Each structure stands twice: as C-alpha cells, then as structure tokens.
TIPA-756777 format. One record per residue (C-alpha): residue number from 1; x, y, z. Coordinates in Angstrom, 1 decimal, always signed. Layout:
TIPA-756777
tido num NUM px X py Y pz Z $
...
***
This chain:
TIPA-756777
tido num 1 px +14.3 py -8.9 pz -4.8 $
tido num 2 px +15.3 py -7.6 pz -1.4 $
tido num 3 px +14.5 py -5.8 pz +1.8 $
tido num 4 px +14.4 py -2.1 pz +2.3 $
tido num 5 px +15.6 py +0.6 pz +4.7 $
tido num 6 px +13.1 py +1.8 pz +7.3 $
tido num 7 px +12.6 py +5.5 pz +6.8 $
tido num 8 px +9.9 py +6.1 pz +9.5 $
tido num 9 px +7.3 py +8.4 pz +8.1 $
tido num 10 px +4.5 py +6.1 pz +9.2 $
tido num 11 px +3.6 py +7.9 pz +12.4 $
tido num 12 px +3.4 py +11.2 pz +10.6 $
tido num 13 px +0.3 py +10.0 pz +8.8 $
tido num 14 px -2.0 py +10.5 pz +11.9 $
tido num 15 px -1.9 py +6.7 pz +12.2 $
tido num 16 px -0.7 py +6.3 pz +15.8 $
tido num 17 px -1.3 py +2.6 pz +15.9 $
tido num 18 px -1.5 py +0.0 pz +13.1 $
tido num 19 px -1.3 py -3.7 pz +12.8 $
tido num 20 px +2.2 py -5.1 pz +12.3 $
tido num 21 px +1.4 py -5.9 pz +8.7 $
tido num 22 px +0.0 py -2.5 pz +8.0 $
tido num 23 px +3.0 py -0.9 pz +9.7 $
tido num 24 px +5.4 py -2.8 pz +7.5 $
tido num 25 px +3.3 py -2.0 pz +4.4 $
tido num 26 px +3.5 py +1.7 pz +5.1 $
tido num 27 px +7.2 py +1.6 pz +5.6 $
tido num 28 px +7.6 py -0.2 pz +2.3 $
tido num 29 px +5.4 py +2.4 pz +0.5 $
tido num 30 px +7.4 py +5.2 pz +2.0 $
tido num 31 px +10.7 py +3.7 pz +0.7 $
tido num 32 px +9.3 py +3.1 pz -2.8 $
tido num 33 px +7.7 py +6.6 pz -3.1 $
tido num 34 px +11.0 py +8.1 pz -2.2 $
tido num 35 px +12.8 py +6.0 pz -4.8 $
tido num 36 px +10.5 py +6.3 pz -7.8 $
tido num 37 px +8.0 py +9.3 pz -7.4 $
tido num 38 px +9.0 py +12.6 pz -9.0 $
tido num 39 px +9.2 py +15.5 pz -6.6 $
tido num 40 px +8.0 py +18.1 pz -9.1 $
tido num 41 px +5.2 py +17.9 pz -11.7 $
tido num 42 px +3.9 py +14.7 pz -10.2 $
tido num 43 px +0.6 py +13.4 pz -11.7 $
tido num 44 px -0.5 py +10.7 pz -9.2 $
tido num 45 px -3.4 py +8.3 pz -9.5 $
tido num 46 px -4.5 py +6.3 pz -6.4 $
tido num 47 px -6.5 py +3.3 pz -7.5 $
tido num 48 px -8.9 py +2.0 pz -4.8 $
tido num 49 px -8.1 py +5.0 pz -2.6 $
tido num 50 px -10.7 py +4.2 pz +0.1 $
tido num 51 px -10.9 py +7.1 pz +2.5 $
tido num 52 px -8.2 py +8.9 pz +0.6 $
tido num 53 px -5.6 py +9.3 pz +3.3 $
tido num 54 px -2.6 py +8.2 pz +1.2 $
tido num 55 px -2.2 py +11.6 pz -0.3 $
tido num 56 px -0.5 py +12.5 pz +3.0 $
tido num 57 px +2.5 py +10.3 pz +2.0 $
tido num 58 px +3.1 py +12.7 pz -0.9 $
tido num 59 px +2.3 py +16.1 pz +0.6 $
tido num 60 px +4.5 py +15.3 pz +3.7 $
tido num 61 px +7.4 py +15.0 pz +1.3 $
tido num 62 px +6.7 py +18.3 pz -0.4 $
tido num 63 px +5.9 py +16.6 pz -3.7 $
tido num 64 px +4.3 py +19.1 pz -6.1 $
tido num 65 px +1.7 py +18.3 pz -8.6 $
tido num 66 px -1.8 py +16.7 pz -8.6 $
tido num 67 px -3.2 py +13.6 pz -6.8 $
tido num 68 px -6.4 py +11.9 pz -8.0 $
tido num 69 px -8.0 py +9.2 pz -5.8 $
tido num 70 px -10.6 py +6.9 pz -7.3 $
tido num 71 px -12.8 py +4.3 pz -5.7 $
tido num 72 px -15.9 py +2.3 pz -6.5 $
tido num 73 px -18.0 py +4.4 pz -4.0 $
tido num 74 px -17.8 py +7.9 pz -2.6 $
tido num 75 px -16.4 py +8.5 pz +0.9 $
tido num 76 px -17.5 py +11.2 pz +3.4 $
tido num 77 px -13.8 py +11.9 pz +4.1 $
tido num 78 px -13.1 py +13.0 pz +0.4 $
tido num 79 px -12.1 py +16.6 pz +0.1 $
tido num 80 px -10.9 py +18.6 pz -2.9 $
tido num 81 px -8.0 py +20.8 pz -1.5 $
tido num 82 px -4.5 py +21.9 pz -1.9 $
tido num 83 px -2.0 py +20.6 pz +0.6 $
tido num 84 px +1.6 py +21.8 pz +0.5 $
tido num 85 px +1.7 py +22.3 pz -3.2 $
tido num 86 px -0.2 py +19.1 pz -4.0 $
tido num 87 px -3.7 py +19.5 pz -5.7 $
tido num 88 px -6.0 py +16.8 pz -4.2 $
tido num 89 px -9.2 py +15.5 pz -5.8 $
tido num 90 px -11.3 py +12.4 pz -5.8 $
tido num 91 px -13.9 py +10.7 pz -8.0 $
tido num 92 px -16.0 py +7.6 pz -8.2 $
tido num 93 px -14.6 py +5.3 pz -10.9 $
tido num 94 px -14.4 py +1.6 pz -11.6 $
tido num 95 px -10.8 py +0.3 pz -11.4 $
tido num 96 px -11.6 py -2.2 pz -14.2 $
tido num 97 px -12.4 py +0.7 pz -16.6 $
tido num 98 px -9.4 py +3.0 pz -16.1 $
tido num 99 px -9.0 py +3.6 pz -19.9 $
tido num 100 px -12.1 py +5.7 pz -19.8 $
tido num 101 px -10.4 py +8.2 pz -17.5 $
tido num 102 px -8.7 py +9.9 pz -20.5 $
tido num 103 px -5.9 py +11.2 pz -18.3 $
tido num 104 px -2.2 py +10.4 pz -18.0 $
tido num 105 px -0.2 py +10.0 pz -14.9 $
tido num 106 px +3.5 py +9.5 pz -14.1 $
tido num 107 px +2.9 py +7.7 pz -10.8 $
tido num 108 px +0.1 py +5.3 pz -10.1 $
tido num 109 px -0.5 py +3.5 pz -6.8 $
tido num 110 px -2.8 py +0.7 pz -5.8 $
tido num 111 px -2.3 py +0.1 pz -2.0 $
tido num 112 px -3.8 py -3.2 pz -0.8 $
tido num 113 px -6.6 py -2.8 pz -3.4 $
tido num 114 px -5.7 py -5.1 pz -6.3 $
tido num 115 px -6.9 py -8.2 pz -4.3 $
tido num 116 px -10.3 py -6.5 pz -4.0 $
tido num 117 px -10.7 py -6.1 pz -7.8 $
tido num 118 px -12.5 py -9.0 pz -9.4 $
tido num 119 px -10.5 py -8.8 pz -12.7 $
tido num 120 px -7.1 py -7.7 pz -11.5 $
tido num 121 px -5.4 py -8.1 pz -14.9 $
tido num 122 px -7.9 py -5.6 pz -16.5 $
tido num 123 px -7.1 py -3.1 pz -13.7 $
tido num 124 px -3.3 py -3.5 pz -14.4 $
tido num 125 px -3.9 py -3.1 pz -18.2 $
tido num 126 px -5.9 py +0.1 pz -17.4 $
tido num 127 px -3.1 py +1.4 pz -15.2 $
tido num 128 px -0.7 py +0.9 pz -18.1 $
tido num 129 px -2.9 py +2.8 pz -20.5 $
tido num 130 px -3.1 py +5.7 pz -18.0 $
tido num 131 px +0.7 py +5.7 pz -17.5 $
tido num 132 px +2.9 py +8.3 pz -19.2 $
tido num 133 px +6.2 py +7.1 pz -20.8 $
tido num 134 px +8.8 py +6.6 pz -18.1 $
tido num 135 px +6.1 py +6.5 pz -15.3 $
tido num 136 px +5.8 py +3.9 pz -12.5 $
tido num 137 px +3.1 py +1.8 pz -11.0 $
tido num 138 px +3.4 py +1.0 pz -7.3 $
tido num 139 px +1.4 py -2.0 pz -5.9 $
tido num 140 px +1.2 py -3.5 pz -2.5 $
tido num 141 px -0.5 py -6.9 pz -2.3 $
tido num 142 px -1.0 py -9.6 pz +0.4 $
tido num 143 px +1.1 py -12.8 pz +0.2 $
tido num 144 px -0.2 py -16.4 pz +0.4 $
tido num 145 px +1.0 py -16.5 pz +4.0 $
tido num 146 px -1.3 py -13.6 pz +4.9 $
tido num 147 px -4.3 py -15.9 pz +5.1 $
tido num 148 px -3.2 py -16.8 pz +8.6 $
tido num 149 px -3.1 py -13.1 pz +9.6 $
tido num 150 px -6.5 py -12.0 pz +8.2 $
tido num 151 px -8.4 py -14.9 pz +6.7 $
tido num 152 px -11.3 py -13.0 pz +4.9 $
tido num 153 px -9.7 py -10.4 pz +2.7 $
tido num 154 px -10.6 py -9.8 pz -1.0 $
tido num 155 px -10.7 py -12.2 pz -3.9 $
tido num 156 px -7.1 py -13.5 pz -3.8 $
tido num 157 px -3.6 py -13.4 pz -2.5 $
tido num 158 px -0.4 py -13.3 pz -4.5 $
tido num 159 px +2.9 py -15.2 pz -4.9 $
tido num 160 px +5.9 py -13.7 pz -6.5 $
tido num 161 px +5.4 py -15.9 pz -9.6 $
tido num 162 px +1.8 py -14.6 pz -9.9 $
tido num 163 px +3.1 py -11.0 pz -9.7 $
tido num 164 px +5.6 py -11.8 pz -12.4 $
tido num 165 px +2.9 py -13.4 pz -14.6 $
tido num 166 px +0.6 py -10.3 pz -14.2 $
tido num 167 px +3.5 py -8.0 pz -15.2 $
tido num 168 px +4.5 py -10.1 pz -18.2 $
tido num 169 px +0.9 py -10.5 pz -19.4 $
tido num 170 px +0.5 py -6.8 pz -19.5 $
tido num 171 px +3.8 py -5.8 pz -21.0 $
tido num 172 px +5.3 py -4.3 pz -17.8 $
tido num 173 px +8.8 py -4.5 pz -16.5 $
tido num 174 px +9.3 py -5.2 pz -12.8 $
tido num 175 px +11.7 py -2.6 pz -11.4 $
tido num 176 px +11.6 py -3.8 pz -7.9 $
tido num 177 px +9.9 py -6.3 pz -5.6 $
tido num 178 px +10.3 py -6.2 pz -1.8 $
tido num 179 px +9.1 py -8.5 pz +0.8 $
tido num 180 px +6.9 py -6.8 pz +3.5 $
tido num 181 px +7.5 py -8.3 pz +6.9 $
tido num 182 px +8.8 py -11.8 pz +7.7 $
tido num 183 px +9.1 py -14.3 pz +10.5 $
tido num 184 px +9.0 py -11.8 pz +13.4 $
tido num 185 px +6.4 py -9.5 pz +11.9 $
tido num 186 px +4.2 py -12.6 pz +11.1 $
tido num 187 px +4.1 py -13.9 pz +14.7 $
tido num 188 px +3.8 py -10.4 pz +16.1 $
tido num 189 px +0.6 py -10.0 pz +14.0 $
tido num 190 px -0.7 py -13.4 pz +15.1 $
tido num 191 px -0.2 py -12.7 pz +18.8 $
tido num 192 px -1.2 py -9.0 pz +19.0 $
tido num 193 px -3.9 py -8.8 pz +16.3 $
tido num 194 px -5.3 py -12.1 pz +15.0 $
tido num 195 px -5.8 py -14.1 pz +18.1 $
tido num 196 px -7.2 py -11.3 pz +20.3 $
tido num 197 px -9.5 py -10.2 pz +17.5 $
tido num 198 px -10.9 py -13.8 pz +17.0 $
tido num 199 px -11.2 py -14.5 pz +20.7 $
tido num 200 px -12.7 py -11.3 pz +21.9 $
tido num 201 px -14.4 py -10.1 pz +18.6 $
tido num 202 px -13.4 py -6.5 pz +19.1 $
tido num 203 px -11.6 py -3.8 pz +17.0 $
tido num 204 px -8.3 py -4.6 pz +18.6 $
tido num 205 px -6.5 py -1.3 pz +17.5 $
tido num 206 px -9.2 py +0.7 pz +19.4 $
tido num 207 px -8.6 py -1.4 pz +22.5 $
tido num 208 px -4.8 py -0.8 pz +22.3 $
tido num 209 px -5.1 py +2.9 pz +21.7 $
tido num 210 px -6.8 py +3.4 pz +25.1 $
tido num 211 px -3.3 py +3.0 pz +26.6 $
tido num 212 px -0.4 py +5.3 pz +25.6 $
tido num 213 px +2.0 py +2.8 pz +27.2 $
tido num 214 px +0.6 py -0.1 pz +25.1 $
tido num 215 px +0.6 py +2.0 pz +21.9 $
tido num 216 px +4.3 py +3.0 pz +22.4 $
tido num 217 px +5.3 py -0.5 pz +23.2 $
tido num 218 px +3.6 py -2.0 pz +20.2 $
tido num 219 px +5.2 py +0.7 pz +17.9 $
tido num 220 px +8.6 py -0.2 pz +19.2 $
tido num 221 px +7.9 py -4.0 pz +18.8 $
tido num 222 px +6.8 py -3.4 pz +15.2 $
tido num 223 px +9.8 py -1.4 pz +14.3 $
tido num 224 px +12.1 py -4.0 pz +15.9 $
tido num 225 px +10.4 py -6.8 pz +14.0 $
tido num 226 px +11.0 py -5.1 pz +10.7 $
tido num 227 px +14.7 py -4.8 pz +11.5 $
tido num 228 px +14.8 py -8.4 pz +12.6 $
tido num 229 px +13.1 py -9.5 pz +9.4 $
tido num 230 px +15.8 py -8.0 pz +7.2 $
tido num 231 px +17.6 py -11.2 pz +8.2 $
tido num 232 px +14.7 py -13.6 pz +8.7 $
tido num 233 px +12.6 py -12.5 pz +5.7 $
tido num 234 px +10.3 py -15.4 pz +5.2 $
tido num 235 px +6.6 py -15.8 pz +6.0 $
tido num 236 px +6.2 py -12.3 pz +4.6 $
tido num 237 px +2.8 py -10.7 pz +4.9 $
tido num 238 px +2.9 py -9.1 pz +1.4 $
tido num 239 px +4.9 py -7.5 pz -1.3 $
tido num 240 px +5.7 py -4.0 pz -2.6 $
tido num 241 px +6.0 py -4.0 pz -6.4 $
tido num 242 px +7.1 py -1.3 pz -8.8 $
tido num 243 px +6.3 py -1.7 pz -12.5 $
tido num 244 px +7.2 py +0.2 pz -15.6 $
tido num 245 px +6.3 py +0.1 pz -19.3 $
tido num 246 px +8.6 py -2.2 pz -21.2 $
***
C-alpha cells in the first residue's frame, strides 16, 4: 500500500473548489483510472453515482465506450448523451441488487458510496457478478479518522483490515490500496472546513467561492498538503481501493 502521484485533472471537472478531503479523493481517483481503466471498449458502471458528474473523469481522458450511472433515486441532472466517444446513461437501481442488472462491465466504480449502502457486502458481491473477467472495481471509502472531519456520514467508516475482509469474503483480489490524504490534509480540512461549518452553520464552499483570491489560495494549499502527505501519510481521510476477481 502506498501513496500516488498527483496528476491534476481535478480542476477540469468544473469543480473549482472542494474540501481538502474531496480534493485528495479526486486526485486518487484520477490516478487509479489512468492505471486500470481501458481506453477503448470501456464498459463502466458507476454505483451510487449521485448527480452523475463522474462520467467527466472518463470523457476528459478520451475513454471510448459506455458509462452507466445508477442510484437509488433519479436526479434532475441526469442526461443520456454522448461525450467525446463515451455513451452516457443513467437509471434508478438498488446497489444491493446489482445481479438483476443482467449486464457485464469491465470497470466498476463506487465513489464515496459504499458507506451509504446498508449491506455493503451484498453490494460488493453484486459488483463482482457484474464484472467481466479481467475487469476492475474501484472504490473510495472514508477512513475511521474521517469522523473528525465530517461526523455524520453514512452507516460506517473503514479500516484497511475491514477492506481486506470485504475483499476476501467476496473472493476478490486487492490490486492496490492507497491512502487518501494524511496529517497535513487532515488539519487543513479541520481548519478550513469542519470548524467554520460547525461554528457558522453555512455551506462553507459557497462562502469561499465568493472570492477568487481565497479559491486560488485554498487550491494551492490543498495541492501542497497532498505533496506533504506523501511523507507524513497518517491520519488519512480515506482509501482508494482497486479489486479484481481472484
């Protein structure tokens, strides 16, 4: 298990400002997609896609194929379209019943969604059933330490041992685990996001985005913190995990 190189596609996703933890998460996702997702004939499933914006991570790279986003409820932002050679579609579907999709994919992502699924092991088992031979599952999950960053978030948080148990229980091989964030990122999130949000009860990112100077400064601090945490990689906010059928 290790750290990762920052590749810097985060700001291309129309996300001009994010919390330090989200910034680090997106950088980790970028790295893992580049390493494991096929460029051609990709069949991508996004489990718990929310508003559906993560298809941009694939279309920006020129990945060709099809992207299907599923979530428990429909979102107004969902659109069926073709973007740079990637066919994009969405549907309402329960993540605990993925076997009923009757489709196969070679790249499955669940970005900060597993902790919101009541029976996470069933969701993982369903992902495995939907996975083509040689395909990969990419997960990002919050760590135990993230309780200090955002206390009320989903059903659970994960340790590395729990991630390994979930993989073993479902007959999946762990290809890579990376720590997201660390000491610097942790305290940056506390100071810039958690404390102001609790004290002033506002959507803090909206407040920061009113100032281009603040937005630019925070982005620089977040990028520096990820570089710093390559050395001081403890108190991580989460994990990026890639699984494959054994």
